[in-house]
C-alpha positions as CSV (number, residue, x, y, z in Angstrom):
1,M,11.5,10.1,7.3
2,D,8.2,11.3,7.9
3,L,5.7,8.7,7.7
4,T,2.4,10.2,8.4
5,G,-0.7,11.0,6.5
6,V,-2.5,8.8,3.7
7,L,-0.7,7.2,1.0
8,T,-1.8,4.8,-1.8
9,P,-0.5,1.7,-3.4
10,I,-0.8,2.4,-7.3
11,P,-1.9,-0.2,-9.6
12,T,0.3,-1.3,-12.4
13,P,-1.5,-1.1,-15.7
14,F,-1.1,-3.4,-18.5
15,D,-1.9,-3.2,-22.0
16,G,-3.9,-5.6,-24.3
17,R,-0.7,-7.6,-25.0
18,D,-0.1,-8.1,-21.2
19,E,2.9,-5.7,-21.2
20,V,3.6,-2.9,-18.5
21,D,1.9,0.4,-19.8
22,T,4.1,3.3,-18.5
23,D,2.2,5.8,-20.4
24,R,-1.0,4.8,-18.8
25,L,0.9,4.8,-15.2
26,R,2.1,8.3,-16.0
27,S,-1.2,9.5,-17.0
28,A,-3.1,8.1,-13.6
29,L,-0.2,9.3,-11.4
30,A,-0.6,13.1,-12.9
31,R,-4.5,12.9,-12.0
32,W,-3.7,11.6,-8.3
33,L,-0.9,14.4,-7.8
34,T,-4.1,16.8,-7.9
35,T,-5.5,15.1,-4.9
36,P,-4.4,15.4,-1.2
37,L,-2.6,12.0,-0.8
38,T,0.8,12.3,1.2
39,G,2.6,9.9,-1.1
40,F,2.6,6.6,-3.2
41,V,3.7,3.2,-3.1
42,I,4.8,1.8,-6.4
43,L,4.9,-2.1,-6.8
44,G,3.0,-3.1,-3.7
45,S,0.5,-6.0,-3.6
46,N,-2.1,-3.8,-5.3
47,G,0.5,-3.1,-7.7
48,E,0.7,-6.8,-8.6
49,A,4.3,-7.0,-7.7
50,A,4.5,-10.6,-7.6
51,L,3.4,-10.8,-11.1
52,V,6.1,-8.3,-12.5
53,D,9.6,-9.3,-13.5
54,E,12.6,-7.4,-12.7
55,D,13.1,-5.7,-15.9
56,E,9.4,-4.5,-15.7
57,S,9.9,-3.4,-12.1
58,D,12.6,-1.0,-12.8
59,R,10.5,0.3,-15.8
60,V,7.6,1.0,-13.6
61,V,9.7,2.8,-10.8
62,A,11.4,4.9,-13.5
63,A,8.2,6.0,-14.9
64,A,6.5,6.8,-11.7
65,R,9.7,8.6,-10.4
66,D,9.4,10.9,-13.6
67,V,5.9,11.9,-12.7
68,V,6.0,12.0,-8.9
69,P,7.7,15.3,-7.7
70,K,10.0,15.7,-4.5
71,G,7.6,16.5,-1.5
72,R,5.4,13.4,-2.1
73,T,6.4,10.6,-0.5
74,F,7.6,8.0,-3.0
75,I,7.9,4.3,-1.8
76,V,8.8,1.2,-3.8
77,G,8.0,-2.3,-2.9
78,T,11.0,-4.6,-3.1
79,G,9.9,-7.8,-1.4
80,R,11.4,-11.0,-2.7
81,E,11.6,-14.5,-1.3
82,S,15.6,-14.4,-0.9
83,T,17.4,-11.9,1.1
84,R,19.6,-11.4,-1.8
85,A,17.0,-10.5,-4.1
86,A,15.4,-8.1,-1.8
87,I,18.8,-6.4,-1.3
88,D,19.3,-6.2,-5.1
89,A,15.8,-4.8,-5.8
90,S,16.3,-2.2,-2.8
91,K,19.5,-0.9,-4.3
92,R,18.0,-0.7,-7.6
93,A,15.1,1.2,-6.5
94,A,17.2,3.6,-4.7
95,A,19.1,4.1,-7.8
96,L,15.9,5.1,-9.5
97,G,14.8,7.4,-6.9
98,A,13.0,5.8,-4.4
99,E,12.8,7.5,-1.0
100,A,12.2,4.2,0.9
101,V,11.4,0.7,0.1
102,L,8.5,-1.5,1.4
103,V,9.6,-5.0,2.0
104,R,7.1,-7.9,2.5
105,T,7.7,-10.9,4.5
106,P,9.1,-13.9,2.4
107,G,6.6,-16.9,2.9
108,F,7.2,-19.5,0.5
109,F,8.9,-21.6,3.0
110,K,6.4,-20.9,5.8
111,A,7.1,-23.4,8.6
112,Q,11.0,-22.0,8.5
113,M,9.7,-18.4,8.7
114,T,10.8,-17.9,12.6
115,A,11.2,-14.6,14.3
116,S,14.9,-14.8,14.2
117,V,14.8,-15.8,10.6
118,F,12.8,-12.6,9.9
119,V,15.2,-10.6,11.9
120,R,18.4,-11.9,10.1
121,H,16.5,-11.4,6.7
122,Y,15.5,-7.6,7.4
123,T,18.8,-6.9,9.1
124,A,20.6,-7.7,6.2
125,I,18.4,-5.8,4.0
126,A,18.7,-2.4,6.2
127,D,22.4,-3.1,6.4
128,R,22.9,-2.8,2.8
129,S,19.8,-0.7,1.2
130,P,21.0,2.9,0.9
131,I,17.6,4.1,1.6
132,P,15.0,3.5,4.7
133,V,13.6,0.0,4.9
134,L,9.9,-0.3,6.0
135,L,8.8,-3.9,7.1
136,Y,5.3,-5.1,5.7
137,N,3.3,-7.8,7.3
138,F,0.2,-8.9,5.2
139,T,-0.7,-12.6,6.2
140,A,-3.5,-12.9,4.1
141,V,-1.0,-12.5,1.0
142,T,2.1,-14.2,2.4
143,G,0.8,-16.8,4.9
144,V,2.9,-15.7,7.6
145,T,2.7,-13.2,10.3
146,L,5.7,-11.1,11.5
147,P,6.0,-11.6,15.1
148,V,5.7,-8.6,17.3
149,D,8.8,-9.3,19.2
150,A,10.7,-9.5,15.9
151,V,9.3,-6.1,15.1
152,A,10.5,-4.7,18.5
153,E,13.9,-6.0,17.7
154,L,14.2,-4.6,14.2
155,S,12.7,-1.2,15.1
156,H,16.1,-0.4,16.7
157,H,17.7,-0.6,13.5
158,P,18.8,3.0,12.4
159,N,17.5,2.3,8.8
160,I,14.3,0.7,9.7
161,P,11.9,3.8,10.6
162,G,8.6,1.9,10.3
163,M,6.2,-0.6,9.0
164,K,2.9,-1.4,7.0
165,E,0.9,-3.5,8.9
166,S,-2.2,-4.8,6.6
167,N,-3.8,-7.5,8.6
168,G,-6.5,-4.9,10.2
169,D,-6.0,-6.2,13.6
170,V,-6.4,-3.2,15.6
171,T,-5.2,-5.0,18.9
172,R,-2.0,-6.1,17.1
173,I,-1.4,-2.4,15.7
174,G,-1.4,-1.3,19.4
175,E,1.2,-4.0,20.3
176,L,3.3,-3.1,17.5
177,V,3.2,0.8,18.3
178,A,4.1,-0.2,21.9
179,A,6.7,-2.8,21.1
180,G,8.7,-0.3,18.8
181,R,11.4,2.1,19.5
182,R,10.1,5.9,20.1
183,G,9.6,7.3,16.8
184,F,8.9,4.0,14.9
185,S,5.9,4.6,12.7
186,V,3.2,2.0,12.1
187,L,1.2,2.5,8.8
188,A,-2.3,0.7,8.8
189,G,-3.0,-1.1,5.6
190,S,-6.7,-1.7,6.0
191,A,-9.2,1.0,5.3
192,S,-11.9,-1.0,6.9
193,T,-10.3,-0.3,10.6
194,F,-8.3,2.9,9.5
195,F,-10.1,4.9,12.2
196,E,-9.4,2.4,15.1
197,A,-5.9,2.0,13.8
198,L,-5.3,5.6,14.3
199,Q,-6.7,5.6,17.8
200,A,-4.4,2.8,18.5
201,G,-1.1,4.8,17.6
202,A,-0.7,4.3,13.6
203,T,0.8,7.4,12.2
204,G,-1.2,7.0,8.9
205,G,-2.0,4.4,6.4
206,I,-1.3,3.0,2.9
207,L,-4.8,2.3,1.6
208,A,-5.7,1.0,-1.5
209,L,-9.2,2.9,-1.0
210,A,-7.4,6.1,-1.0
211,A,-6.6,5.6,-4.7
212,V,-10.3,5.7,-5.3
213,L,-11.3,8.0,-2.6
214,P,-8.5,10.1,-1.6
215,D,-10.3,13.0,-0.2
216,A,-12.5,11.0,2.2
217,C,-9.4,8.9,3.1
218,T,-7.6,12.1,3.9
219,A,-10.5,13.6,5.6
220,L,-10.8,10.7,7.9
221,F,-7.2,11.2,8.8
222,E,-7.4,14.8,9.3
223,A,-10.6,14.4,11.6
224,A,-8.9,11.5,13.7
225,R,-6.0,13.7,14.2
226,S,-7.6,16.7,15.1
227,G,-9.6,14.9,17.7
228,R,-12.9,15.0,15.8
229,H,-13.5,11.4,16.5
230,D,-17.3,11.6,15.9
231,E,-16.7,12.9,12.4
232,A,-14.0,10.5,11.8
233,K,-15.9,7.5,13.2
234,A,-19.0,8.4,11.0
235,L,-16.7,8.6,7.8
236,Q,-15.3,5.1,8.6
237,Q,-18.7,3.7,8.7
238,R,-19.6,5.5,5.5
239,L,-16.2,3.9,3.8
240,M,-16.5,0.7,5.3
241,P,-18.6,-1.1,2.4
242,L,-16.2,0.0,-0.3
243,A,-13.1,-0.7,1.8
244,R,-14.3,-4.2,2.3
245,F,-15.4,-4.4,-1.7
246,L,-11.7,-3.4,-2.8
247,G,-10.0,-5.3,0.1
248,S,-10.6,-8.9,1.2
249,T,-13.6,-9.5,-1.1
250,H,-12.4,-8.4,-4.6
251,G,-8.9,-7.0,-4.2
252,V,-7.0,-6.1,-7.2
253,A,-9.8,-6.7,-9.5
254,G,-12.1,-4.8,-7.5
255,L,-9.6,-2.0,-7.2
256,K,-8.7,-1.7,-11.0
257,A,-12.7,-1.7,-11.7
258,A,-13.5,0.9,-9.3
259,L,-10.7,3.3,-10.9
260,T,-12.0,2.4,-14.5
261,L,-15.5,3.4,-13.5
262,I,-14.3,7.1,-12.3
263,G,-12.1,7.6,-15.2
264,Y,-8.7,6.1,-14.3
265,D,-7.3,4.2,-17.2
266,V,-5.5,1.3,-15.3
267,G,-6.5,-1.4,-17.2
268,N,-7.2,-5.1,-16.0
269,P,-5.3,-7.3,-13.9
270,R,-2.5,-9.5,-15.0
271,P,-3.3,-13.3,-15.3
272,P,-3.8,-15.5,-13.6
273,L,-6.0,-12.9,-11.8
274,V,-8.9,-12.1,-13.7
275,P,-11.4,-8.8,-14.2
276,L,-14.3,-8.1,-11.8
277,D,-17.3,-10.1,-12.9
278,P,-19.4,-7.6,-15.2
279,A,-22.5,-8.6,-13.0
280,I,-21.0,-7.0,-10.0
281,L,-20.3,-3.7,-11.7
282,P,-23.9,-2.0,-11.1
283,E,-23.2,-2.7,-7.3
284,L,-19.8,-1.0,-7.2
285,S,-21.0,1.8,-9.1
286,S,-23.8,2.6,-6.9
287,A,-21.5,2.6,-3.9
288,L,-19.1,4.8,-5.6
289,A,-22.0,7.3,-6.5
290,L,-22.5,7.6,-2.6
291,F,-19.3,9.7,-2.7
292,E,-19.4,13.1,-4.2
293,E,-15.8,12.8,-5.4
294,A,-16.4,9.8,-7.1
295,A,-20.0,10.4,-8.4
296,G,-19.0,13.1,-10.8
297,H,-16.6,11.0,-12.6
298,V,-18.3,7.3,-12.6
299,A,-18.1,6.0,-16.3
300,S,-21.7,5.1,-17.6
């Protein structure tokens, strides 16, 4: 499958009773479809997948698939702590129309998560998944790191076409690109180092910031791919404060607050996560106002 361009992880809306709100999800997706984004990841880390039960997961995937047309990449997060559960979630996602699944590393039993364990885990999932399986490394969330040598071995599986690397370590991205088989795609997961990741060989990115600034993130990708490095580097610098705000600093709460400010009705995070402190909203609003695509929508 084609794993180039800029995709974004879609936040999962919840209503005032803490129920998944599929109507708001459909509405938000309809607006994202007017942007140049290559595709979408449903139930990724920023989709609060770890806080959503299996029945809710299926309803979210079905609702999103109803809106997202063929031609836009449609990926579903199916990472679970057990291999069996990840296989089951991947099969259900495929039946609901997913084109690929994104499977985070299990991390509860951190000390036992060795390279060989990861290879067995992902091989079993890829063997039984009806659709392609993307590896997903995000140490800040899982507390474990998928070793480069494990990625190198797994890249030769015919049903594993690529991975998402969210650590933001550009040196590691270069190592992953070099270690993988020819044609194995590495997607960057950190907007803070997106330009550098592209320079290191990443084929694109799955960026939370792209949900807020899809035009700017896509412009950076196109400039870098076309060799307009000074333009891409300057745009990376402009994006850096917001990338950090929505990433390591405030996470899901920051992302949902930013989207609310520009008119996306995605609600608040699900407890135990809490909404962004209102005292921080003016800072966020000022940062968004620096970008024309957001400035015209910033809610007062």
